[in-house]
N, C-alpha and C positions, 0 to 999 in steps of 0.2 A: 672786624669785618661779619657781623651781624648782621649789617644793612646788604654789603654786596653776598649776601645769603641770601637773602630776600628779595634782591633786586633779579639774581637768576632764579628763584622759582618764580616771581613774576612771571620773566619772560616764557621760560621753558613749556612755563602753564597753562600759559596762555591762550589753547586751544578748549582747554575743559573748562571755562568761565563762561556761567552764565553772559555772555555778554553779545551785546548789536555789531559786533566788527573787532578785530585788531588786526596789528603789522606787527612782523617782529623782520627784524636786521641783523645783518652778522657781516663782516668783515674787514679787511687786511691794508695794513699802510708804509709803503719803507720808502726813506729815503736814501740819496744819495753821500749823505754824512755816518750810512751807517746807526740808523737810525727807523725803530721797529715799530707798531701801533696792531693792537687787535680791538676788536668792538663789539659789541651786542648791545642792540636797541627795539624797543617793541613803544607801540602804543594798545592801550583798550579803550575801546569806548561804551564803557559801563553804564549812560544813560543816554537821552537827546541830548545830545552838542558839547558830554560832556564826557570829557576825554585820560586818562588815567597816563603817564608817561614815565619809563626807566630808562636808562644806557649805562651801562659796565663801560669801559676801556681799562685797558692797559700798556704803555708808553719803555720801551729801552732805548737808552744813549749811551755812546760812552761821552767820561768828563774827563778833565786835566786831572793830572794824580794818582793815575791808575781806580778811579770811580768810574760806579755803575749808575746810571740816571734810571730809574724803575718807580714810574710812574703810572697810579693808579686812579681816575677817575669815576667817578659814580652819582647818579642824579636823580630826584624819582619827580613829577610834578604830578599839578590835575590842572585842567586847561573847561572854561564854561565861558560857553556864546549865548547869552541873552537875548541877539537879536533888535540892534543889530552892534551893542558892545557888550563884550569881552574880557573876562579877566583872565590870567595864569599866575602858578606862583608853582618855586622850587624850588628845595632843597639839595645841595648836592657837593659833595669832597673830590677833592685835588691835591696832589702831589704826590712825593714822596716823605714818608715822614722819617725818616734819616735826615734828609734835607730844607727842604719847604713843604710844606704843604698849608691847605686849606678847606675852611668850611663855608661855603657864598650862600646867597641867601639871595634870589631873585623875581618879580613881579610886573608886572604887563597889567595893560591898562590900554584894548584896543576896539578899533571900530571896522566894522568890514559889511561890503556888498557884497556885490555879485565878480564885484569889477576893482575894489577897491578894498584892503584893507591898512591902517595906519597905526599904528604903535607908539605910546609910549613906554619904557620901558627902567627899571631902575635893579640895582644890583647889590649890595656888601659884603666883602670878602676881608676874611677873618683871615691871616696867618700867624704861620709858628716856623720859624728860618733858623739852623741845627749850622753852627761852624764848625767842618770834621774839626779833629783834634791835630794837633801840628809837634814839633820838635819845641815850642816856644810854651803854647799856650793847650787847654783838656778843650775839648768841646763844650763851644757857648752856644746860650739862645738869643732868640728876640722874638719876639712878637709885632705886628702894626696890621693898618688896617688900608682897606679902600673902600669907595663907595664910587659910583660907579652910575652918569645918568647917557640913555641913546633915545632913538629914533630909530623907527623902522617901516617902512613901509612895500609894498606890493600891488604892482598895476597891470589888470588882464590889456594888452593893449590890441590883442583881435582873437578871436578863436586859437589860434597856434600860438599866441608867443607872448610869454607872460616878462613883465621887468622888476624886479627888486633892487629896494634902494638902504642899505642901515650904515647905521654910525653910533658910538659907544665913548664917550669920553671918560678918567678914572682919575678921580683926587687922591693922596696917599700921604697918610699921617709919619710919613718918613722923607726926609729928604735923601733920593742912591744916590748925587751927583757931590758928594760927600768924598774929597779923597777916601776919608778911611772908609768908604764903601768900594774898595776897588776888588777886594775879593769876592764880592759879591756879583758882580760882573766877568771874574774870571772862571770863577765856579759854572755859572749858569749858562754860556755864550758861547752851545757848541753846534746846533740845527735846529731845525724848525719845529723838531716832537723835544727842545729843551725847556726846561721851567721856565728861558728869562722870556721863552717868549707869551706867559699866561700876566708880567707881569706889563701889561701894556701902561703908555700913559694915553692913546685910543685908538682907535679904531675905525677905519670908515673904508665900504662897498660898497662893491654893485655884481649884479649876473640878471642874466635874461636866457631864457629859453624859450627852444624851439618847438611844437611838437611836429614830427615829423611823421604820419602816420601814428601805430602804437608805439612808437621810440621817441625822444627826448635828446638832443643835444643843450646845455648846459654851457654858457661859458661866463666865470668869476671872476672879478678883477676885487682886487684888497690891496688895504695900504694899514700900514700901524705903525706906531712909534714906539722903543721901549722907553720905558721911564729908571727903570736903572741908569743908560749909556744913550738916550734921548738922540739912540741911533734908525733910523725911518726902513723896514721894510715892504715892497713892491711885492706884488703875486699874481700870478694869472693859474686858470686851472680850464680845463675843459673836460668837461664829464658825460660820458653817453649810454644812456638805459636805452635797455629793451627788452622784451616780459623773452619769460624760459618758460611757459605754460600757461592756464588757466588764471593765477592768480599767482605770479611770480616775476620779479623781474631783477637781474645784474645790471648793476654800474659800474663802468670802465672812472677811475681818475687821470688824468696827467699833468701837471704843473710844475711852475719856478720858480722859485723866488729869488727875488736879487736884496741882497740886505747885506749893508754899510760892516755889520759884524761880524757873521761866515761866509761871505759869498752868493754865491751864487749853489741854488741847491733845487736837485732835480727828486722830485715822488711820484710815485706809482699806487692807486689804492684801488682797491674789487672791493663790492659789497653784491651781496645776495637778498630782497625781500621777498616775506612773505603776506599776503591776505586769507585774509576769511572772514566770515561769519555773515550775517542777515547782511 
């Protein structure tokens, strides 16, 4: 709990920091499978080309066997650009401590110019899974881990258009495809906000953004394959960002997932962003 309290203080107290700039955002997301999520994000520019970032989020989804999934996410990170090479690192907690959670360590090395950014990414995830008690068995715990390597790029195609492409592949130290792990798939496959969507074998996607005056349209297409079930989910999201004032924006998102696991799911999100500093 200390981590999440520290994140809240960091984000909400940002205007009082002696920083060169800050971004604070918050939003809500819901899907047609009765899943809900709320998020707060923030970035602080503490020195020339150095940013601290933080995020907290909470989501809720209904599970089989009258269980409720309450997922918490918290992340803190730092990024510095040495011109033209930069590095970033972050530490995150994710999950529901009564079912499945993980501590995640991420790092990136990137190169960027005015028109291109290329990043090599690595992530290590340390999981703990609790099987709920049944009439035959008490609560059981198991641990496993995953290591991921990825590449992400961003190209400025014109003064108004950007293209981003990303991909990540994970290797797990447990075989989810064994018959004895059917309960994992049953327990975690409920919606796009469920835990199973974090147990991915790979994830790839592309995003195209178009500036229209002070407004921006974004189209993102993504595909990922579950590690536990080897089923594929395809997703399409469109976002619209428009100013609310001199130092704030609002973003609306609408999308659809087509999943072999939980069928078609639509989702809607609304975020607000506030900017400040010198």
